[in-house]
Each structure stands twice: as C-alpha cells, then as structure tokens.
C-alpha atoms as one frame of an Amber mdcrd trajectory, in Angstrom:
protein
  91.653  71.320  92.992  93.881  71.300  96.219  96.214  74.406  96.325  98.348
  74.357  99.763 101.829  75.850  99.753 104.177  78.254 101.686 106.828  80.043
  99.426 109.272  82.401 100.782 109.410  85.427  99.026 111.667  88.708  99.678
 109.446  90.840 101.272 106.812  88.380 102.523 106.071  84.610 102.609 103.040
  83.280 100.257 100.882  81.064 102.179  97.624  79.577 100.782  95.728  77.128
 101.408  92.406  76.745  99.260  90.231  73.740  97.624  88.183  74.645  94.367
  86.357  72.852  91.522  85.300  75.122  88.829  85.619  75.504  85.094  87.505
  79.277  85.521  89.079  79.986  88.829  90.398  83.578  88.827  93.506  84.494
  91.000  92.928  87.840  91.879  94.611  90.588  93.912  96.860  93.944  93.483
 100.048  93.427  91.793 102.649  92.218  94.237 100.408  90.079  95.789 102.129
  86.479  94.522  99.477  85.576  91.832 102.284  84.691  89.270 104.314  83.069
  91.720 101.238  80.806  92.674 101.112  79.981  88.908 104.792  79.291  88.586
 104.318  77.021  91.805 101.827  75.002  89.793 103.760  74.620  86.955 106.493
  73.446  88.924 108.699  76.590  87.783 109.020  77.795  91.363 110.398  75.801
  94.266 107.849  75.120  97.274 108.972  75.147 100.920 106.048  73.027 101.975
 102.425  72.031 100.758 100.318  70.040  98.390  99.236  70.559  94.997  96.618
  68.365  93.410  94.859  68.505  90.286  91.818  66.019  89.818  93.213  63.885
  92.623  96.476  63.580  91.125  99.517  65.166  93.268 101.912  67.290  91.604
 103.759  68.178  94.483 103.380  66.896  98.278 106.042  67.534 100.622 104.748
  64.993 103.148 104.982  62.221 100.247 107.812  63.314  98.767 106.673  64.108
  95.536 107.834  67.000  93.143 107.085  66.236  89.462 108.987  68.197  86.999
 107.049  70.801  84.833 106.888  68.579  81.466 105.154  65.221  83.629 102.716
  68.051  85.406  99.850  68.101  82.307  99.795  71.842  82.691  99.679  74.319
  79.890 100.930  77.943  81.062 100.064  80.899  78.795 102.169  83.809  80.316
 102.077  87.451  80.082 104.036  87.927  77.081 103.353  84.964  74.358 106.996
  83.628  74.584 106.769  82.187  71.070 109.463  80.682  69.013 110.388  83.554
  66.618 112.472  81.649  64.390 109.378  79.488  63.917 106.005  79.418  61.821
 102.496  79.958  63.651 101.890  76.358  62.613 105.174  74.932  63.847 104.803
  76.934  67.134 101.444  75.335  67.819 102.609  71.954  67.263 105.636  72.184
  69.512 103.015  71.952  72.267 101.828  68.542  71.082 105.542  67.385  70.519
 106.381  68.252  74.068 103.500  65.922  75.133 104.875  63.336  72.633 101.114
  63.205  70.819 100.559  61.293  67.904 101.124  63.635  64.636  97.562  62.220
  63.899  95.990  62.916  66.998  97.700  66.283  66.975  96.592  67.283  63.913
  92.936  66.785  64.674  93.069  68.718  67.998  94.853  71.349  66.087  92.405
  71.811  63.621  89.611  72.316  66.367  91.317  74.623  68.028  92.556  76.928
  64.957  88.912  76.820  63.859  87.658  78.149  67.592  90.469  80.751  67.900
  90.262  81.787  64.056  93.651  81.670  63.477  94.007  79.367  60.484  94.785
  82.597  58.002  97.995  82.826  60.212  99.291  79.210  60.151 102.131  79.979
  57.534 102.996  83.402  59.066 106.295  83.760  60.516 105.557  84.971  64.149
 107.629  88.201  63.599 104.596  88.964  61.420 101.693  88.845  63.553 100.159
  91.389  66.154 100.162  90.871  69.973  96.456  89.834  69.942  97.288  87.055
  67.563 100.379  85.932  69.452  98.300  85.685  72.458  95.947  83.404  70.467
  98.425  81.333  68.914 100.101  80.836  72.408  96.357  80.102  73.798  96.414
  77.464  70.924 100.088  75.865  71.669  99.122  75.203  75.252  95.783  73.779
  74.284  97.055  71.435  71.653  99.061  69.825  74.352  96.063  68.346  75.791
  96.673  69.884  79.326  94.930  68.728  82.769  95.027  72.067  83.555  95.411
  75.567  81.803  97.196  78.429  83.605  96.801  81.791  82.137  99.017  84.611
  83.757  97.052  88.060  82.974  96.962  87.279  79.272  95.664  90.715  78.225
  97.841  92.889  80.360 100.369  93.667  77.539  97.848  94.460  75.212  95.818
  97.957  74.399  92.468  98.542  75.634  91.330  97.852  71.904  93.203  94.680
  71.436  91.873  93.396  74.966  88.300  94.066  73.635  89.102  91.862  70.706
  90.951  89.111  72.654  88.173  88.379  75.614  85.442  87.008  73.572  88.107
  84.295  72.440  89.484  83.561  76.205  85.271  83.021  76.469  85.601  80.518
  73.627  88.206  78.813  75.082  86.156  78.428  78.446  83.230  77.013  76.653
  84.494  74.841  74.071  87.235  72.683  75.631  86.964  70.561  78.919  90.019
  71.871  80.517  89.916  73.840  83.929  91.330  77.135  83.957  93.289  79.189
  86.246  93.271  82.879  85.432  95.521  85.417  87.061  94.436  89.015  86.873
  93.963  92.335  88.721  91.122  93.485  86.429  87.723  92.713  88.077  85.885
  92.967  84.639  87.721  89.806  83.426  86.806  88.209  86.334  83.426  88.829
  86.094  83.161  88.166  82.381  84.880  84.867  82.296  85.418  83.104  85.770
  83.146  81.042  87.727  85.138  81.135  90.939  87.569  83.743  92.590  90.329
  83.293  94.935  91.390  86.616  96.242  94.949  87.094  97.721  96.610  90.169
  99.108 100.678  90.121  99.804 100.674  86.446  99.796  97.577  85.690 101.951
  94.074  84.341 101.224  91.516  86.852 101.453  88.110  85.290 100.104  86.946
  82.880  97.735  83.477  82.013  96.290  81.451  82.751  93.145  82.949  86.299
  92.340  80.000  88.391  92.915  79.323  86.825  96.449  83.197  86.786  97.261
  83.653  90.457  95.985  80.929  91.599  98.697  83.528  90.884 101.278  84.604
  94.032 103.104  88.582  93.156 102.216  87.696  92.248  98.826  85.964  95.692
  98.313  89.004  97.933  99.170  90.510  96.536  95.691  87.250  97.607  93.969
  87.310 101.466  94.812  89.439 102.603  92.147  89.641  99.749  89.577  87.823
  99.905  86.385  84.554  97.931  86.415  82.924  96.966  83.316  79.658  94.827
  83.063  79.942  92.010  80.142  76.581  91.262  78.834  75.623  88.665  75.780
  73.204  89.354  73.252  72.000  88.732  69.657  72.393  91.428  66.960  69.225
  92.305  65.722  69.897  94.912  62.910  71.344  98.563  62.811  71.171 101.852
  60.995  74.213 103.452  59.747  72.680 106.655  59.417  71.697 107.091  62.823
  74.605 105.314  64.261  72.820 103.026  66.081  72.192  98.955  66.392  69.626
  96.739  68.218  70.921  93.994  70.528  68.529  91.410  72.248  70.174  90.627
  75.906  70.084  86.966  76.725  67.305  87.906  79.208  65.228  88.985  76.102
  65.352  92.719  76.685  66.484  94.765  73.863  69.077  97.576  74.079  70.370
 100.154  71.759  74.093 100.595  71.071  76.631 102.090  69.067  76.406 101.039
  65.352  77.812  97.699  64.699  77.601  95.197  61.535  77.793  91.666  62.711
  75.249  89.259  60.579  71.930  89.215  62.073  71.426  86.451  64.895  75.189
  86.329  65.511  75.922  85.959  69.650  78.099  88.809  70.595  79.220  90.446
  73.957  78.859  93.999  75.038  80.643  96.151  77.549  79.512  98.848  79.483
  81.429 100.693  82.624  79.685 100.522  85.633  80.490 104.682  86.132  78.630
 105.121  82.897  75.358 104.051  84.023  72.743 106.615  85.499  70.256 105.854
  88.110  66.567 107.272  88.559  63.998 106.579  90.917  61.145 107.521  88.294
  61.224 106.920  84.391  62.544 109.938  82.686  61.038 111.507  79.861  62.510
 113.281  76.378  66.319 112.662  77.334  68.837 111.768  74.715  69.851 108.488
  76.304  68.483 105.685  74.091  68.237 102.767  76.947  65.873 103.238  80.087
  65.787 100.228  81.770  63.578  99.186  84.799  65.064  97.142  87.432  65.629
  96.361  91.325  68.793  96.826  93.498  69.565  93.471  94.936  72.764  94.581
  96.652  74.176  97.808  97.858  77.886  97.764  99.186  80.115 101.062 100.385
  83.218 101.666  98.747  84.811 104.601 100.594  82.983 107.398  99.305  81.437
 105.785  96.569  78.457 102.893  96.443  78.475  99.811  94.150  75.367  98.671
  93.465  73.825  95.780  91.859  70.457  95.818  89.840  68.410  93.471  88.406
  67.718  94.732  84.854  67.331  91.913  82.394  70.644  90.688  83.677  72.746
  92.013  86.377  74.348  95.527  86.074  76.800  96.732  88.512  76.458 100.455
  89.081  78.966 102.767  90.685  78.006 106.024  91.933  78.554 108.191  95.058
  77.321 108.028  98.583  75.627 111.569  98.422  73.849 110.090  95.101  72.719
 106.848  97.408  71.446 109.144 100.305  69.907 111.895  97.707  67.823 109.284
  96.170  67.143 107.179  99.175  68.257 103.695  97.336  68.061 100.710  99.574
  68.010  96.743  98.380  64.583  96.082  96.861  63.794  99.487  95.585  62.773
  99.814  91.965  64.891 101.987  89.871  65.607 103.112  86.194  69.142 102.714
  84.498  69.762 105.258  82.128  72.512 104.287  79.509  73.657 106.076  76.243
  73.871 104.060  73.015  77.509 105.030  72.950  78.383 103.697  76.250  77.841
 100.214  75.080  80.872  98.682  73.318  80.787  95.606  70.826  83.286  93.333
  71.842
C-alpha cells in the first residue's frame, strides 16, 4: 500500500509518505497525532490537499492524475471508535446493510455472513435489536458488517478505546480471529502498544502529523523517538498457549505456551487443549540473576536478555524465555544487577499476574 498525503489541520499539517505490505499495519502515536484523520483520508471522508493513496495497485486518490474516488467506490470497510450501528434495525439487518452497500447478491451475502457470524460468535445476537446488545457485542457486529461487504481494505479506528478493561480483554481475541481467518489487509489505529504487539506485523509511527518510524513493531519501537511514547504507556505481553487443566481449590491452571514451556496462571475453565491468549504486564515481571528458591511466585522462567533500551529513568528489556517477554524495570535495578544483552536471567511471574483473555 502507498500512503502519501498532505492534509492541512488546525494546529499542524499532516504530511506522510510511506509504503507497506502487511497483514495488519498499526498506525501508532499519541492522541492528536492525526491517526484518525489519516483513516478518514483513506476512506474518502477527508479532503486531501495533495498526494496519492494506492491499495493493491489501485489508486483511490491521486492529485497528479486527478483521481478521487468517492467513499462507496473505494472498497474500504471502516469500523470507527463507536460502532455506529443503526438503532432501528436488528443485528442481522445491520450486518446485511454492509452487503447491500456493495450491491452483493443476496445468496453471496448470506454465505459470507454465515462464516463471519461463526468467526465472531454473534449467531445468538442476530435477531436482537441493537439497543439490547452490549458495547463489546456492538463492536463485533460492526466488524461483521464491515467484513461482509468484502472490502479490499479494513480500517479499524481504536475499536477498543470506548470499552472498559474487562471488555477490551474479551474483544482482543476476536480481532486476532479476523486477522487470521480473513484475507483482508487491516490498518489499525491505536495509541495502545499492547494492542500493537498482539495484533500487528507492521507499525507506522506518527507524531503531530509527521512520520517517526516504521517496520516490524518490536524493531521500530526500539528507535529513540518511539521510545518516548512508551515510558508511561501500559505495556502488556500477549502470549498464545493451550489449556492443560486446572485446580479450582488451588486457584490455578496450567497452560502450555506455543514454545512448549508451561506456565501456571490464575484458575480458568476452557476445554482442555483449547488455544487461548494470556496477558501479563511488563511491570509485573521480576528479574533475577540466580534461580530463586522458596518463593510464592509459581513461575520462574530461565531466559536470555536480547534487548535493553533506556526509557528515561526506566529500562525496557526483551527477554527470550520460551517466547519474547517485554520487562520494564528501573535503571537502578539494571545497574544493581549488572544486566546486559546476552546475560542469562530468570523471570519471576506470579500466577495471578497472568490474565486469560
């Protein structure tokens, strides 16, 4: 995809010129950077002073060639922060509205809808009025409506921003399903780095309308300008694994990570063998240079430091410990433990620090 545009705004001009080809590209930056404006420009909802926008080699806008396709002809699905569903229609009719906008045959739309409904697990909602579904359910319905229209590109504008923390954790796995089940490139706007690391395979970072960095998320986030955005940003590790069993009396379950390593987490009851996602904050992981003994924490994971980046008075470590773990500790702790890239360490994680998504 080629994204080159200049858009005059009230306090600055949004100017960006990037090319990328990824399954999920995150547009990342602080609030007020111009992220939503960029999505609006791609969708044809915002006037562009000059530039060029191409998707799969097809020009949606080109000031040089005089091309400016109207929104309905761009083949773009757009899910805004608020679901923007039609309150007078049922869930089913809201979803099918997306197909009608693209003038899809009813039979084709029905087949496509069946698959989307299964992936997003909204079959029980189809005949409900929109007024009787939750915020998280509304976001899944909005996703379904966009996907059923068979877009060439899916734009997601901070789809979790309006949800509380518990609902965000429930919706995140559905976004991963959309990424994995549908061959639709996604541009995902967010200022939450945990969402970037769990969903995106490419990141474009902007600040006050200017390009900062791009690349694979972990690589791009190592750049000095990018790290300024991470110092106070909540940072979570998202890990995939298979549930092996649990003990409700002890309050714990065992999960085998994709690497084969097992961890103990707070009690959960998914069926044995079901793949699930875990979340653990970078601030909830302790680091030791020797294996600790007689401690209450259930998980002690041996690993090797692969990256070490200063964040003001803090330091962001990346540790390979049966998967890449981001760990945020103070600069004083790094100095006291003499931590360096390549050093072998032990990550100490309480079972309760893991959340099952």
